[in-house]
N, C-alpha and C positions, 0 to 999 in steps of 0.2 A: 571413549569421550570421557574427559575428566570432569569432575564437578565443576570446576571453574569454566571450562567450555559451555557445558550445559546450562549454566546460569547466565550466558550471555544472550541478550536479548535478540531475537531474530526479526527481520524486517524483510518482507516480500516486497520488491519494488517491481511494478509493472508498468514499463516505460518503452515506447518504440524510438524515441529520439536518443540516438547514442551519446549525444554530448551531454543531454540532460541526465541520462541513466548514469554516466560515468561520474558527473557532479554530485549526484545523490549517492553513490556508492561511496564516493571519497569522503563526504560529508559525514556519512552514518558510520564508516568504518573508523574514522577519526575519533568519533564519540564513543567507540568500543562496542558498537553494534555489529550483529553477522547480517550479511546481505545476501538474498537469493535475488538474482535479477531474472525477469521473463521479459522478451522483447515484443510480444504480441498477445493478442487476446486468446487465440488458439492454445498457445503454449501455456499460457495461465490458467484456462479453463481444464486442461490436461493435468497440470500441477495441482489444481484444487481437487480434482477428481482422485487422484492417485498418491498424493503425498502422505507419508506415513506420520509426519508431525505437523503440527499448525504453527504458523509464524505467531509472534507476539503483536505485530501490526503489520498492515498493508498499506502501501503507498500506492495508488492506483490511478494513472492516466484514464481520462474520459474517452478521448479519441484514439483508438487502437486498430490496427488492422484485424480482419476476420470477426472479432467480437468486440464490442465496446465496453467501456467501463461500467456502464449501467447493467449490462447482462452479467458481467462478472460479480458484481454486487449481488445479484439475485442468486447466483450460483453459490456464492460464499454462504449466504444467509440460509440456503436450503441444506447445507451439511451441517449436521447437529454438532460436530467437533469443531467447525468453524464459526458456528452462528454468533458467537461473542467476540470474535478478533475485530479489534477496531480497524476502520477503514478510514484512511484519509485520502480523499480525491484531489487529483491535480487536473487543472484544466486552464488552456489558453482562452476559453470562451467565459467573458464576464457578464453573463446575464442572470437576472434572477430567475428566470425559468429554469436554467441549468443548475443553480443552486438548489432550488427546490426540488428539480427531479433527482438530483443526487442524493439529498438528505432524505427524501420520500422512498428512494430505492433501499435505504439502509446504511447509507455511508454515515459515519461519525462526525466528519469534518470535510471542510472544502477549501482548497487554497487554489488562488488565482496563479498562473504562470505570467510573467516571469516572477517567481517568489523570492522573498528575502530569505537567505539561507538560515539567519538566527531565529526568525519567526518560525519557519519550518521546523526546525530543531526544536523549539520551545513547545510547539504543538505535538511533535513525536514524544518528546520526554513526557508530557502531561499525559498521553494514553498510556505509555509503558509504566508509569508510576501507578496509574489507576488500576493496570492489571497485575501488579506486583502483589 
């Protein structure tokens, strides 16, 4: 891997809706980010447990097959190498209870679907700059 490739911010996207996942990948790659997509909670938990490198940011859907986003936040925060990775949660649920639950679980931010692409990218940039 060249130094240029190594310096590309890596975003892990956990999203079970194929259309939303494709939109996120397109948006992020157009901004120059590397994207790893995982389509369900089980695949994401295995990736969190076994990945050799940590992403620079996690975009995480709340409602996922097998293991939900709240449980994945807990798994991320339990791994020492991953504990400081910013987590931006995405959800179709727009309730204060879910927002509070996501933030209490350890998420850094919360975006309601359908999201505005420019707002989401601004939030992504904010977290990636903070970690730079």
